[in-house]
N, C-alpha and C positions, 0 to 999 in steps of 0.2 A: 164731722164734728160740728154740725149745724145747730143753730138755736142758742139763745142766750141762757146762761145759768145764773141763778141768784147766789151771789157770793157777797155776803156782808160780814160774816163772822169767820175770822181767821185764827187758827190755833197753831202756835209753834210747839212742836213735840220733840223733846230731847230724851233719848233712851237712857235707861239706867246702865251705866258701864259695868256694874257688878253682875248683871245677868249672865248666865251661862258660865259662871265661875271665873270670869275675866277680872283683870286688875282694874281697880277703881281710879279714875282720874277726877279728883275733887276740884273741878274748876267749872266755869260756865262756858257754854259753846259761844265763841266770840261773835258769830254772825247774828245771834238772836238780839242782843241789845242794840246792834247797829240797824237791824231791819225793822224792829218794833216802831220806832218813830217815823220811818219812811212810810209804813202802811197807815199809821195813825194820821199822818198829814193828809192822806187821801180819803179819810173818812171811814176806814174799816174798823170794826170792833175787833180788837186784838187781845188774845190771851196767850199765856205761856204755861205749858205743862212740862215742868222740869223734873222728870222722873229721876234724873241722876242726883241733883242737889238734894231733892226731897227723899231719895232712896225709896222709891215707890215699887210696889209689886205690880205684876201684870194685871191683877184684878183691880188694883187701885187706879191704874191707868185707864182701864175699861170704864170704871165708874166716872172718872172725870171727863172722859170723852162723851159719855152719855149726858152728863150734867151740862156741859157747855153746848153741845150740839153744833159743831163747826160745819161751815159750808166748804172750807178748805183747810187742809192740814199740811203744814210745812215741817218736814222731818230733817234733822241734821244730827250728826254725831261727832264725837271728839276726834276720831281718826278712822281710817279704813279698817283698822284692827277690830272695830266694833260693828262690822258689817251685819252680823247675825242679829244684833239688837235693833239695828235700823230697819231691817226687813220685817222683824217681828212687829215693830211699831206700825209699819204700813198695814200689816194684816189686821192688827187690833183696830186701827182707824177705820178700815173698810167694814169690819164686822160690827162695830159700835155706831158708826156714822156712815152707813152704806151709800148715801147720796153725796157724800163729800168728795172733793177732788184731793188726791194725795200728790204731794210735790216733795221730792227729795233734793236737797242742795248741800253744798259744802265740798270738802276734799274728796270724800268717798265717791259720789256720783260724777264729779269732775274727772276723776282718775279712771273710773270704770263705768261709763254711762250705759254701754250695751248690756253689761252684766246686771246693773240695777234695773233696767227696763225689761229684763227677762222675767221680772217678778210682776205678775198680773195685778198685784195690789198697789203698784206704783204707777201713777198716771203720767207724771212729768218729772224730768230732772232739769234743774237750773245749774248751768255750768259756770264756774268761777264766780265773779262778783254778782250779787243778787240785788243790789239797790235799784238798778234800772230794770233788770230782766223780770224779777218777780212781780212788780206792779204792772208791767207790760203784759205779762201772761194773764194776770187776774182780770185786767181790763178787757183783753181779747176774749176771755171766756164769758164775760158779761155781755158781749156784743151778740147781736142776732146773726152776724156772719163773721165768726172768729177768723182772724188772719194770723195764724201761728207761724206761717212761713216767713213772715217779716221780722221775726224776733231771733236775733243771734244768741248763741249760748243756750240753746233749748233742745231738749230731747223728748220725743213722745212717739206714740204709735198712731199711724193713720192708715186706714184701708188695709189693716193687717200687716203693715210693714213698719219697720223702725225708721224714724227720721231723726237724724242728728244734725243740728245746725251749730257748727263750731263758733266759739266766741270770735268776733271780728273787731270789737271795739272795747276799750277800757275806759273807765271813768277817769277823766283828766282833772276836773275841778273838784278835788276832794273837800275843799272848803264849802262847797254847796250842800254837803250832806249835813243832816242834823246830828247833834251830839248823841251818844248812846243813851239808852233808857233802860235802867236796871230795875224799875219799880214794879214790874209785873211778875217777878219771882222773888224768892226769899234771898235777896242779895246778902243779907247779914250772915247767912250760913257760910257762904263761900268767901266773902270778903273778910269775914270775922275769923277765919281759920288760917293760921300760918301754914304754908305748904311745907311740910317736913319730909325730907327725902324725895322731893319731886325731881324729875329728870329735866334735862335741857336748860339748866340754869334757872329753874322755876322755884327753887327753895326760897322761902321768904322768912322775914323775922318779925315784922310788926303787922298789926291789924288795926283797922280795916286795910286790906291790900287790894289793888286792882292792876290790871294790865292794859296797855294801849299800844297803838302803832301810830307813828307820825308820818309814815310813808308806806307805799305799796310797790312791790316789784323788785326784781333783782337782775342786774345785767350780766351776771356771771353764769358760767355753764358747767358747774360742777357735775360730774357724771352721775352722781347718786341722787341729785336733788330734783324733786318734782314740783317744787314751789312755783316755778314759772307757769305751770298750768293753771293755778288758781289766782296768781297775782300778776303774771306777765313778766316780761324781761325789761321793760322800760320803767324806770323809777318815776313814780308820781308822788309828789310831796304835798303835805298840808303846810300851810303857812305857820310861822311861829305864833301868830296871834290866835289862830284857830286851835292849835295844840294847847296853848296856855289857857284858852277859854275852857277847854275840857278839864284841864288840871284844876282850875278854879272851881268848876262844878263838882268834881270828885272830892275835893277837900271840903268845900262848904256845904254840899248837900248830902254827901255820904260819909264824911269824916275820914276820908282815906289818909293813911299815914305812911304808906309805902306804895311805890309805883314801879311797875316792871315794863320797860320799853322792849317791844318784841319785833321791831323792824328787822328786815333782812339787811338793810344798809342805811342806818340812820345818819351816818356821818359822811355821805357822799358829797354833800354841800356843806362845807365847814362853816361859813357865815350863818347859814340857817340853823345849824345845830347849836352854834354858839349863842344865837339869839334865844333859842328855847332854854338853854341851860342858864343863861344870865337871867331870863325871866323867872325861872324857878328860884334862883339865888336871891333876887331882889324882893320876891314875895315873902321870903323868910318864914315859910310855912314849917310846921312840925312834920316834915316830910323827908323820908329817905327814898332813894331810888337806885335802880340797877339796869344794866343792859343784859338781856338774855343771849345776845349774840352781837358781836361787832367785828369789823375787819381790822386786823392789827396794823395793816399798812396805811390806814387812815388816821392813826393815832400819833400824837406828839405829846411831849411833856406838858406844855402849856395848856393844851386842851384837857388832858387828864387832871391837871391841877384845878382848873375851873370846875370840872365835874365834881371833884372831891369837895370843893368849897360850897357847891350847891346842894350837897346831900347825897351824892353818889357814894355807895359803899362797896360795890362789887361790879366787876365786868367779867364776861365770859367770852373767850376767844376760841377759835377753832383752827388750830394749826393743821389738823387732819392727818398729816404724815410727817415723819422725820426724814423721809427720803425725797430729795429734790426731784429725782426722776419720776417717782410715783405722783408727787404733787403736780408736776407740769404735764407729763405725758399721759397719765391715767385719769387723775381727778380733774385736771384743767383748771386749777385754782390759782388766782393771782397771789402776789405776796411772796415772802421768803421766810426762811428760818430766822434771819436776822431781825426782821420786823417783829417776830414773836419774842425774840430775846430782848429787844428794846422795850417792848410793852411790859414784859415780866419785870425788868429792872425798874422801870418807872413806877409800876404798881407797888413794889416793895418800898421805894423811896417815899411814896405818898401814903402808904398804909392803906392801899385799896386791895380788897380781896380779889383773888384771881382764880378762875376755873378755866381749865383747858380741855378741849374735846378732841379726840383722835378717832380715826376710822381705820380698821384693818380688814384684810381678807378680800382685796380686789382681784379680779381676773388679771393675770400678768404680774402681780406682786409676788416677790420672792419671800421666803421665810427670813432671810437675812435683812431684807428691807423692813419687814415688820419689827425685827430686832432694832433697827435704826430708829423706828418710831418710838419704841419703848425707851431707848436711850435718850432720845430728845425730850420725851415727856419727863424723864427724870432730871435732865439737865435744866429745864425751865424752872423747876422747883416751885410750881404753882401751888396754891393752897389745896386744890383738889384736881385730879385728872380723871377723865372717863375714857373708856375705850368702847366704841361701837363696832359691830361687825357690819361690813358692807351689805346693805339690804336692798334688793332690786325692786324698787317700787315701779308701778306701771307708768309707762311713758318716759322712763329715764333711759339715758344711754347705757347705764349699768345693766338694766334689765335686757335691753336689746343685745348687748354683748354677751351676757350670760346665756341667752337663748341661742345665739349664733354659734357659740363654742360648746354648747351642750353641757353646761356646768350646773344646771338645776336638776333636782330629782325628777324622775320620769313622770311622777304623779303630781308635779308642782301645780298649785292653783292658789290664786290670791284669796279665795274663799276657803281657807283652812286655818286652823288655830296657830300653826307654827310657821306660816308664810311670812309674817311681818313681826316687827319688834326687834330692836337692835341688839338683843342678847342671844338670839337664836339663829345661827347661820343656816343658810340654805344653799350657798355657793360652795363648791368644792373643786379644787384643781389638783394638778400633779404636785404642787408645792405644799398643799395643806389639806387636811380633812376637816370636816365640820367639827369633829370632836377636838381636834388640835386647836382650832380657833376658839372654841369655848374655854379650853384650858388656858390658852395664852392670855385671852382677854381677862379672865377672872384672876389669875395668879399675878399678872403684871399690875393690875389695878391694886391688888392687896400689897404687893411688894413696894410699889412706889409711894402710895399714899400713907403707908404705916411703917416705914422702915425705921423711924425713930419715934419716941414719945412726943417730941415737939411736932413732928409731922402729923401725928394722929390728932393732936390738939388743934392744929390748923384745919384739918379736915372737919373736925367737930364744929369749928367756928363757921365754916361755910355751909355745912350740912348739920344743922342743930340737932343734937341728940345727946343723951347722957353717956357716960363711959360704959355703963352696963348695956345700954341699947346698942352702942357701937360694937362692943365685943360680940354680942349675939348676932348682929347684922353681918359682921365679917365672917363669923363661923358659918352661918346659914348660907351666905353668898358662896363661900368656898365649897360647901357640901352640895349645893344645887347648881354650881357653876354659873352663877349670876342670875338664874331664873328665880328671883326671890323678891318678895314684896315687903314694904315697910309700913307699919300701921301709922296713920296720920291722926292728929287730934280730932279730926272730923269723924273718925271711926271707920275708915276704909283704907285698904292698902294702896299705896301710891305706885307709880311706875317705878321700875327698878332704878334706884338712885345712881348707881355707878355707871349706867350705860348711856344716859343722855338721849 
């Protein structure tokens, strides 16, 4: 790979999640606004081709590729589920800009780099964080004697062989990064659309709305989680001042009125979290906010009270299981059922909305232990509960265990439409079949969330929809055993609301 390449024009390309009849995720790919200012600082001409937000056809993507004429194309998608869309975009880029370098980054190539690089249309994969690795790759390609071997977290082909250089370093000083830049795509479309029926605590109520992270990394070792591969196991935190500077920008430049914090562990450092929350409170913005995930064992009444006073209206916790044995011996998650009970009680006292997420169908889990989980979900009396089926993502302990015990279909492959997605089981044991998991998940979701009219009203409060919409949604969810979409105001079906 000798000789310098002229790389001046860089195009971020986000596939349309609707292609191939898949569910639409009407959100922006989080890496793009973070990487745009990183490349701009280094003098690159940067553009964003957001096929998802703009709902572009393949022909429209082709036309925009030709019009911009990129020297390099960076492709990212919303999740591994959209693998087909990502590879199609790599092919379109090579066909319309044949001299361009194609680079794929994000969760998908980080989880399956060998599979991605089996595609001749993909030249490079950037693993995990891209703020340092992507510029290093571009600068190396612009050199007369490119030294790719010195870049960690990079995958490519050399001499007919695949070379994978695993990530060895993580960004420690997150304050050194520029604030995200949303100006290169139509941010009004996505920020201006409340996420109705979105999964994973992403339902929102006010617009413009935006998401952010105050930290990266998670120290826990839950058997089903692959997040450590993209963010690492060590928590690295932004300072309160840096976080509040971003919030100031979002409110003053984009008019944001709702904020979603998406950290894996925002409250690991209580004084830091308190400083952020107090900063929001003293600014007295017309701003509401929520956590899409928090650890119940980090919470206390005074902290929740401060959150409420600063504009927090909802928290999402993940008890995961009602069985202490499953929680400790199979999932390996800290905390206890009592922590969840306390959090649920405090949320009621403070009038904070509460959503609770559970997972069923683990290897080694019994049918009666799944019944324990349903009973605990009912006991907590959260405003909304969701059940996911244990999904074996690549690189997880859950996947390795399922393979070792022969619990996956003989023709299992991550590149198939039913391999991923928390509503469609692929694991089957002597304790349960895949069909039984589908039925359990769907019927317990309906029984617990709608057992009284008051409960249904609380569900509608946390997942905004009309009574008629909710009735239709419940009916279609039962009839399709959870494999159902909800139309959003933006005009596309969201992820299945009940599964998270």
